[in-house]
C-alpha positions as CSV (number, residue, x, y, z in Angstrom):
1,X,18.3,1.7,-17.6
2,X,17.2,-0.2,-14.5
3,X,19.7,-2.8,-13.3
4,X,19.7,-5.0,-10.3
5,X,19.5,-2.8,-7.3
6,X,21.6,-4.9,-5.0
7,X,18.8,-6.0,-2.7
8,X,18.9,-9.6,-1.7
9,X,16.3,-11.3,-3.8
10,X,17.7,-14.8,-3.5
11,X,15.1,-16.5,-1.4
12,X,17.4,-19.4,-0.2
13,X,20.0,-17.1,1.3
14,X,23.8,-17.6,1.5
15,X,24.3,-19.8,4.5
16,X,26.9,-22.6,4.6
17,X,23.9,-25.0,4.4
18,X,22.7,-23.3,1.2
19,X,26.1,-23.4,-0.3
20,X,26.3,-27.1,0.2
21,X,22.8,-27.5,-1.3
22,X,23.8,-25.5,-4.3
23,X,26.9,-27.7,-4.8
24,X,24.8,-30.9,-4.6
25,X,22.3,-29.5,-7.1
26,X,25.1,-28.4,-9.4
27,X,26.6,-31.8,-9.4
28,X,23.3,-33.3,-10.6
29,X,22.7,-30.6,-13.3
30,X,26.3,-30.4,-14.5
31,X,25.9,-32.8,-17.5
32,X,22.8,-30.9,-18.7
33,X,24.5,-27.6,-18.5
34,X,27.7,-28.8,-20.1
35,X,25.8,-30.2,-23.1
36,X,23.9,-27.0,-23.4
37,X,27.1,-24.9,-23.3
38,X,28.7,-27.1,-25.9
39,X,25.7,-26.8,-28.1
40,X,25.8,-23.1,-27.8
41,X,29.4,-23.1,-29.0
42,X,31.5,-22.6,-25.9
43,X,34.9,-24.2,-26.2
44,X,38.7,-24.0,-25.9
45,X,40.4,-20.6,-25.9
46,X,37.3,-18.5,-25.3
47,X,36.8,-15.7,-22.7
48,X,33.5,-16.3,-20.8
49,X,31.6,-13.9,-18.5
50,X,29.5,-15.8,-15.9
51,X,26.7,-13.8,-14.3
52,X,25.7,-14.5,-10.7
53,X,28.3,-17.2,-10.0
54,X,27.3,-18.2,-6.5
55,X,29.8,-20.7,-5.1
56,X,31.4,-21.1,-8.6
57,X,29.9,-24.2,-10.2
58,X,29.0,-22.7,-13.5
59,X,32.3,-20.8,-13.7
60,X,34.3,-23.9,-13.0
61,X,32.4,-25.9,-15.6
62,X,33.0,-23.2,-18.1
63,X,36.7,-23.1,-17.1
64,X,37.0,-26.8,-18.0
65,X,35.4,-26.2,-21.4
66,X,37.6,-23.2,-22.4
67,X,40.7,-24.9,-21.1
68,X,44.1,-23.4,-20.1
69,X,44.1,-21.1,-23.1
70,X,40.7,-19.6,-22.2
71,X,39.5,-17.5,-19.3
72,X,36.4,-17.2,-17.2
73,X,35.4,-14.0,-15.3
74,X,32.6,-14.7,-12.8
75,X,30.7,-11.9,-11.1
76,X,28.8,-12.4,-7.8
77,X,27.7,-9.8,-5.2
78,X,27.8,-11.9,-2.1
79,X,31.2,-11.9,-0.4
80,X,30.8,-15.2,1.4
81,X,29.9,-16.9,-1.9
82,X,32.8,-15.4,-3.7
83,X,35.2,-16.5,-1.0
84,X,33.8,-20.1,-1.2
85,X,34.1,-20.0,-5.0
86,X,37.7,-18.9,-4.9
87,X,38.6,-21.6,-2.4
88,X,36.9,-24.3,-4.5
89,X,38.5,-23.2,-7.7
90,X,41.9,-23.2,-6.0
91,X,41.3,-26.7,-4.6
92,X,40.4,-27.8,-8.2
93,X,43.7,-26.4,-9.5
94,X,41.8,-24.0,-11.9
95,X,44.0,-21.0,-12.8
96,X,41.8,-19.7,-15.6
97,X,38.9,-18.4,-13.6
98,X,38.6,-15.1,-11.7
99,X,35.8,-14.3,-9.3
100,X,34.8,-10.6,-9.0
101,X,32.7,-9.4,-6.1
102,X,30.4,-6.7,-7.5
103,X,26.8,-5.8,-8.2
104,X,25.8,-6.1,-11.9
105,X,25.4,-2.3,-12.3
106,X,28.9,-1.7,-11.1
107,X,30.6,-4.3,-13.4
108,X,33.0,-3.0,-16.0
109,X,35.7,-4.6,-18.1
110,X,38.2,-3.4,-20.6
111,X,38.2,-6.8,-22.3
112,X,35.7,-8.2,-24.7
113,X,34.2,-11.6,-24.0
114,X,33.3,-14.5,-26.4
115,X,30.3,-15.5,-24.3
116,X,28.0,-14.5,-21.5
117,X,26.4,-17.3,-19.5
118,X,24.3,-17.9,-16.4
119,X,22.0,-20.5,-14.7
120,X,19.1,-19.8,-12.3
121,X,20.0,-16.1,-12.1
122,X,17.8,-13.9,-14.3
123,X,14.7,-15.1,-12.5
124,X,15.9,-13.3,-9.3
125,X,16.6,-9.9,-11.0
126,X,14.2,-7.0,-11.0
127,X,14.9,-6.3,-14.7
128,X,16.5,-9.2,-16.5
129,X,16.1,-7.5,-19.9
130,X,18.1,-4.5,-18.9
131,X,20.7,-6.8,-17.4
132,X,21.0,-8.8,-20.6
133,X,21.2,-5.6,-22.7
134,X,23.9,-4.2,-20.4
135,X,26.1,-7.2,-20.2
136,X,25.7,-8.2,-23.8
137,X,27.6,-5.0,-24.6
138,X,30.7,-6.8,-23.2
139,X,30.3,-9.6,-25.8
140,X,32.0,-9.4,-29.2
141,X,29.9,-9.4,-32.3
142,X,29.0,-13.0,-33.1
143,X,29.6,-14.0,-29.5
144,X,27.4,-16.3,-27.4
145,X,24.6,-15.4,-25.0
146,X,23.5,-18.6,-23.1
147,X,21.3,-18.9,-20.1
148,X,19.4,-21.6,-18.3
149,X,16.4,-20.6,-16.2
150,X,13.5,-22.3,-14.4
151,X,10.1,-23.4,-15.4
152,X,7.9,-24.6,-12.5
153,X,4.9,-25.5,-14.6
154,X,6.0,-29.0,-15.6
155,X,7.6,-29.5,-12.1
156,X,4.1,-29.0,-10.6
157,X,2.2,-31.1,-13.0
158,X,4.6,-34.1,-12.9
159,X,4.6,-34.1,-9.1
160,X,0.9,-34.5,-8.6
161,X,0.9,-38.3,-8.4
162,X,2.5,-38.2,-5.0
163,X,0.8,-36.2,-2.2
164,X,3.7,-35.4,0.0
165,X,6.1,-34.6,-2.9
166,X,3.4,-32.5,-4.6
167,X,2.7,-30.6,-1.4
168,X,6.4,-29.8,-0.9
169,X,6.7,-28.7,-4.5
170,X,3.6,-26.6,-4.3
171,X,4.8,-24.8,-1.2
172,X,8.2,-24.2,-2.7
173,X,6.5,-22.7,-5.8
174,X,4.2,-20.5,-3.7
175,X,7.2,-19.3,-1.6
176,X,9.1,-18.3,-4.7
177,X,6.1,-16.5,-6.2
178,X,5.5,-14.5,-3.0
179,X,9.1,-13.7,-2.8
180,X,9.0,-12.2,-6.3
181,X,10.9,-14.8,-8.2
182,X,9.9,-15.2,-11.9
183,X,9.1,-18.9,-11.7
184,X,8.6,-19.1,-15.5
185,X,11.8,-17.1,-16.5
186,X,12.8,-20.1,-18.6
187,X,10.1,-19.8,-21.3
188,X,10.2,-16.0,-20.9
189,X,13.8,-16.0,-22.3
190,X,12.4,-16.0,-25.8
191,X,10.9,-12.6,-25.4
192,X,13.6,-11.3,-23.0
193,X,16.4,-11.9,-25.5
194,X,14.5,-10.0,-28.2
195,X,13.6,-7.2,-25.8
196,X,17.3,-6.8,-25.0
197,X,18.1,-6.4,-28.7
198,X,19.3,-9.9,-29.2
199,X,18.2,-12.4,-31.9
200,X,15.5,-15.0,-31.2
201,X,17.3,-17.7,-29.2
202,X,17.5,-21.4,-29.8
203,X,15.7,-23.1,-26.9
204,X,15.2,-26.4,-25.2
205,X,13.7,-27.7,-22.0
206,X,15.3,-30.5,-19.9
207,X,14.0,-32.1,-16.8
208,X,15.9,-34.2,-14.4
209,X,13.9,-37.3,-13.0
210,X,15.0,-39.5,-10.2
211,X,14.1,-41.7,-7.3
212,X,17.3,-42.1,-5.3
213,X,17.8,-40.5,-1.9
214,X,20.3,-37.9,-3.2
215,X,17.8,-36.8,-5.8
216,X,15.0,-36.6,-3.3
217,X,17.3,-34.5,-1.0
218,X,17.1,-31.7,-3.6
219,X,13.6,-31.1,-2.6
220,X,13.9,-31.6,1.2
221,X,16.9,-29.4,1.2
222,X,15.1,-26.6,-0.6
223,X,12.2,-26.9,1.8
224,X,14.4,-26.7,4.9
225,X,16.6,-23.9,3.7
226,X,14.1,-22.0,1.5
227,X,10.7,-22.5,3.2
228,X,11.3,-22.8,6.9
229,X,13.2,-19.6,7.5
230,X,10.8,-17.5,5.5
231,X,7.4,-19.3,6.0
232,X,6.1,-16.8,8.6
233,X,7.2,-13.7,6.7
234,X,5.6,-15.1,3.5
235,X,2.4,-16.2,5.4
236,X,2.8,-19.8,4.5
237,X,1.7,-22.8,6.6
238,X,4.0,-25.9,6.6
239,X,1.5,-28.0,8.6
240,X,0.7,-30.1,5.5
241,X,4.3,-31.4,5.5
242,X,4.1,-32.8,9.0
243,X,7.3,-33.3,11.1
244,X,10.0,-31.5,9.1
245,X,12.7,-33.5,10.9
246,X,11.5,-36.6,9.1
247,X,10.6,-35.0,5.8
248,X,13.5,-36.5,3.9
249,X,12.7,-40.1,5.1
250,X,9.0,-39.8,4.4
251,X,9.6,-38.4,0.9
252,X,12.0,-41.4,0.2
253,X,9.4,-43.8,1.5
254,X,6.6,-42.3,-0.7
255,X,8.7,-42.4,-3.8
256,X,10.0,-45.9,-3.1
257,X,6.5,-47.3,-2.5
258,X,5.1,-45.7,-5.7
259,X,7.8,-47.3,-7.8
260,X,7.8,-44.1,-9.9
261,X,10.2,-41.3,-10.6
262,X,9.8,-37.7,-9.4
263,X,10.9,-34.5,-11.2
264,X,13.2,-31.5,-10.4
265,X,12.6,-28.0,-11.6
266,X,12.7,-27.8,-15.4
267,X,15.7,-26.1,-17.0
268,X,15.0,-24.0,-20.0
269,X,18.1,-23.2,-22.0
270,X,18.2,-20.3,-24.5
271,X,21.2,-19.3,-26.6
272,X,22.0,-17.0,-29.5
273,X,24.8,-15.2,-31.2
274,X,25.1,-11.5,-30.8
275,X,24.5,-9.5,-34.0
276,X,27.4,-9.2,-36.4
277,X,28.6,-5.7,-37.3
278,X,27.6,-5.1,-40.9
279,X,30.5,-4.4,-43.3
280,X,30.4,-1.5,-45.7
């Protein structure tokens, strides 16, 4: 079984700036993910395993859903991210979430979970099917498997009406592809679940649209922290974007003058219940 080998495949890195970007993005996506988790059946009293917790946003969201009688165990391999997540959970007064610093292949638990969840994580793994199969073994029969992953296809199409926004999105997409990210992991969840021995999942796609500066910052942040440090290594030219120090302002001006909205990366959610043990 081939599991994540521990190499750093997260293109945007784990700097303080990237942590802040993730927190801003998570705030925008929180209502979408909360509704998805509720639809999947996550609720009070459950034990939830969160894969690739980063700075803790999904784990803390799940901790609120399961309440004081429930528990969330979140696994993350980056030590700086784990430390930030622990501090944030403590500041939020959450005592029902535990962050474990470990690679996926090294994770083990004596407890059985009611749910396995994650967001924007399988797309970075070398073998997401093996990971799903391995971690689903920690979920009780009839438990929940629920993941949200990216789809860039509608992101690219719905960005074409604005030249600068579209150029920024296209470069972000190209960087992800060259870095080895599965930019269509979201739609691929249908097959991935089944290849991992799970039932066909229930699925939906949700896209955030916006026009305000904070929304536009999602893209300018990703360009600055994701493209700039890696552009030379990935053989990407950023000349089309002009002066990067003014990118945020120029994106704002472009969106405002168009009197339209712009998209963020589509979130494809997939969830299922693990197979029940047949009684004899």
